[in-house]
C-alpha positions, 0 to 999 in steps of 0.5 A, spaced: 500 500 499 502 506 497 500 512 502 502 519 501 501 525 506 502 531 501 496 533 501 494 534 509 496 542 508 494 547 512 488 549 506 486 541 508 485 543 516 483 549 515 477 547 510 475 540 512 477 537 518 477 545 522 470 546 522 468 539 524 473 539 530 469 545 533 463 541 532 465 536 536 468 540 541 461 544 543 458 538 543 462 535 548 462 541 553 455 543 552 453 535 553 457 535 559 455 541 562 448 539 560 448 532 562 451 534 569 446 538 571 440 533 569 444 529 572 445 532 579 438 532 579 436 526 577 442 524 583 438 527 588 432 525 586 435 518 587 437 519 593 431 523 596 427 516 599 421 519 595 419 513 592 414 518 587 421 521 585 426 515 585 422 512 580 422 515 575 429 517 576 431 510 576 427 509 570 430 514 566 437 512 568 436 504 567 433 504 561 439 510 557 444 506 560 441 499 558 440 502 549 446 503 545 447 510 543 448 510 537 440 508 536 437 513 542 442 519 536 438 515 530 431 515 534 431 522 537 433 525 529 427 521 527 421 521 532 422 528 535 421 532 527 414 528 528 412 529 534 414 537 534 411 537 527 418 539 524 424 537 521 431 538 525 438 539 524 442 533 524 448 538 530 441 540 534 439 533 535 446 531 535 446 536 542 439 534 545 441 527 544 448 527 547 446 531 552 440 526 555 443 520 554 449 522 558 445 525 564 444 518 565 451 516 566 453 523 569 447 520 575 450 514 576 457 518 577 454 524 581 450 518 586 456 516 588 459 521 589 454 524 594 454 517 597 461 518 598 461 524 603 461 523 610 453 523 612 456 527 619 456 533 613 449 533 612 448 532 621 452 538 621 449 542 615 442 540 619 444 542 626 446 549 623 439 550 621 440 548 614 435 546 610 436 540 606 436 544 598 442 548 603 446 542 605 446 539 599 448 546 595 452 549 600 456 542 603 455 536 599 455 538 593 461 541 593 465 535 596 462 531 591 464 535 586 470 535 588 470 527 589 467 525 583 472 530 579 477 525 575 471 520 573 466 526 570 473 528 566 473 520 564 466 520 562 468 527 559 473 524 555 469 517 553 464 523 550 469 526 547 470 519 542 463 517 542 461 525 538 464 520 533 458 516 533 453 522 530 455 520 522 449 516 522 444 523 522 449 526 517 452 530 522 459 534 521 464 533 526 471 532 527 471 525 523 466 527 518 471 532 517 477 526 514 472 523 511 470 529 507 477 531 506 479 523 504 474 524 499 475 531 496 483 527 496 482 520 493 486 520 500 481 516 505 486 511 508 491 517 509 485 520 512 483 516 517 490 514 519 491 522 521 484 521 524 486 516 529 492 520 531 489 526 532 483 522 536 489 519 541 492 524 542 487 529 544 485 523 548 491 520 551 493 528 553 486 529 557 488 522 560 495 525 563 491 530 566 486 526 569 491 522 572 494 529 575 488 530 577 487 524 582 494 525 585 493 532 586 486 530 589 490 524 594 494 529 596 489 533 599 485 527 601 
């Protein structure tokens, strides 16, 4: 096999790959922030001790965690336009889907983080006259976020890798940018190899950052 990477000049990067890279980053950030917010709410519902809150939250989490992401992507893209009566762009559909789907995973992370905080912290908050909401907001959640930060970042790395699945609905992500570049320059093998290297460099670098963060948190403890 004759490989030729001479076509990979800046014009190719700027015209094809950069656009997809920015969308992948945007999708990762929005889905992470939205997933953590919704996941925290779901975690609090499951820990509330109230059956009418526990059951729907558990159903949501267990259902989404049992379905492949690519199927959820296709369902949202095909079914939501039928429900709302108008088409929805692939990028917007991907953002909504990833936020909703990742919330199920972030929920379990946050639930474990909340449970890792000593019950004595909760009782101390109550002793100071705080309500349940104030205790969670000011005492428990800040400690839970610190404890779970490495795990949250690891899930974010997985989320970034999963953004490549939006090819199923035609969204223009990083992998799509490489694919388009390969087709335009008739170099599909080279572009997919470069794509693999780019994904590896990004994810490996973030993984090293997570390891350093874990060591710092371990020292603080």
